[in-house]
C-alpha positions, 0 to 999 in steps of 0.5 A, a space after each residue: 108011287 110018288 105021283 099017286 101019293 101026290 094025287 091023294 094029298 092034292 085031292 084031299 086038300 082040294 076037298 077040304 078047300 071046297 068044303 070050307 067054301 061050299 059049307 061055310 063061306 057061302 053062308 056069308 055070301 047068302 046072308 041076309 041081315 036081320 035087325 030089330 028097328 023097334 028096340 033102342 037100348 041104352 049103350 055104353 061105348 068103351 075105348 081103351 087109350 094108352 097115349 092116344 091123344 092124336 087118335 082121340 082127337 079124331 074119334 071122340 068128336 065122331 062119337 059125340 055126334 052119333 045119331 042115338 038117343 041114349 048112350 055114354 062114352 067111357 074112355 079108359 086112360 091107361 097110363 098115358 103120358 102124352 096129352 091124352 089126360 088134358 084132352 079128356 078133361 077138356 072134353 069131359 068138362 064140356 060133355 059131363 053127361 056124355 063122357 066118363 073117364 076111368 084112369 089107370 095109374 098101374 097095372 096089377 102084376 101078371 095081368 094083361 094091360 088091355 084086359 085090365 083096362 077093358 074090365 075097369 071100363 065095363 065095370 064103370 059102364 052104367 048101361 047093360 050093353 057095351 060097345 067096344 072099339 079102339 082109339 085108332 078107329 072111327 065109326 063109318 058114320 053117325 049111325 054106327 051105334 044105331 046099326 050095331 044095337 039093331 042087330 041085337 035081336 035077342 036078350 042078352 046077346 053078342 054082336 060081332 061087327 066088322 072093322 075095315 082098314 083105311 085104303 092106302 096106296 101101297 102093297 102092304 096096305 093091300 095085303 093088310 086089307 086082304 088079310 083083314 077081309 079073309 079073317 072077317 070072312 072066316 069068323 062071320 061065316 063060322 058065326 052064321 054057321 052056328 060056330 062062333 069062335 072070335 070077334 074083333 075088339 075094334 067093333 064088338 058089342 055084348 051084354 054085361 051079364 055075359 061078361 060077368 056071368 062068365 068071369 070076364 077074361 078069366 082064365 086068360 087074364 095074364 095073356 096078351 091079346 084074346 080080349 076078343 077072340 078068346 073071350 068070344 070063343 068062351 061065351 059065344 053060342 049059336 043062339 046068342 051071337 049075331 053078326 052085323 055086316 051093314 056098312 053103317 055098322 062098321 068102323 074104319 081102322 088106321 093101318 100100320 105103315 111099316 112091315 115091322 109094326 104090322 108083324 108085331 101087331 099080327 104076332 100079338 093077334 096070332 099068339 093067342 091061337 094056341 089057346 083056341 079049342 082043339 076042334 077050332 085049331 084043327 079046322 083053321 089048320 086044315 083050311 090054311 094047310 090045304 091051301 098050301 098043299 094045293 099050291 105045292 102039290 098042284 105044281 108038282 103034279 102038273 109036271 109029273 102026272 099024266 092027269 095034269 089037265 084034271 089038276 089044272 081044271 080042279 084048280 081053275 074050278 076052285 079059283 072060280 068059286 073063290 072069286 065068286 064068293 069073295 066078290 059077292 061078300 066084298 060087295 055085300 060088306 062094301 069092302 074095297 078088295 083088289 080082286 086082281 091081286 087075289 091069286 097072288 095073295 092066295 099064294 102069299 097068305 098061307 105062307 104068311 100064316 105058317 111062318 108068322 103063326 109058327 113064330 107067334 106060337 113059340 113067343 112067350 110074351 107079346 106086349 100090348 103097349 
């Protein structure tokens, strides 16, 4: 009786996994980029910065040399008390026609700092399309703006970009990059499937009318995080959302170097998951839990059931499918994914999601900066 129950759970979990790989993730593996090379719309690049002097010294020079004819750089200086203000004033004096500074002294009560800063930046932007990134990111090269806007093949629209993390020689960095890759695989595949539910604020573009017509970040203005996923879930549709996967359309982010810093960052990201739609929460929960069930009940069945050989074969088929799709997508995205660590991360990831996600679910308030 116990064995039959385990077999039923295992088969259901395997069916869920195969469903996501064959009906969602394979979409990204087969995806062919479509770009509009004729239209060159003006772009406002927006960066929110809180004590980001060192990072801005790397980012702004790279933004200033972008291979694009008409764009501006809007830097929102959010209550910085390091050398950020002096550096921005120096740059603005040299590039008055290119750099605009928005300064924030105080944040209104019960309002998330990041969303407030972004809202002011978007309001200050003089062009219709805003391209967002973070201060601790850099464009892959000087064609970043050109490539991101080329994916806007319909007006007005949203373009979901990719932001990889720098490669460092550590286990934590390897897992961070795997987690980032798997997250990208999910939101890009869902968007291609016609069910966009999130983007990443490190590389995201949309028309200002989409922002203002939907009342910006309302009703989650007081929630830390969600300026990308909750906002995109609210305004994105199958017809107005496009994905940019070309390497030149990507940004590179600086990864956390300690587990505590990374946990804090991920807790902030995962804490907004409770505000996802019920259908999306169900889909993502099924994806993560089914993977965990395969590991748990697969091991149990291997030792308790006379069907162990079929259990082994089904797990092998799932891993072959996973390796194939992950490998194709990683090559397509030019992502440095350590495939030999994939089986281990495949075990670690659902555990990490359940443990950290549960912790984030019951966290009342997570600070941005």
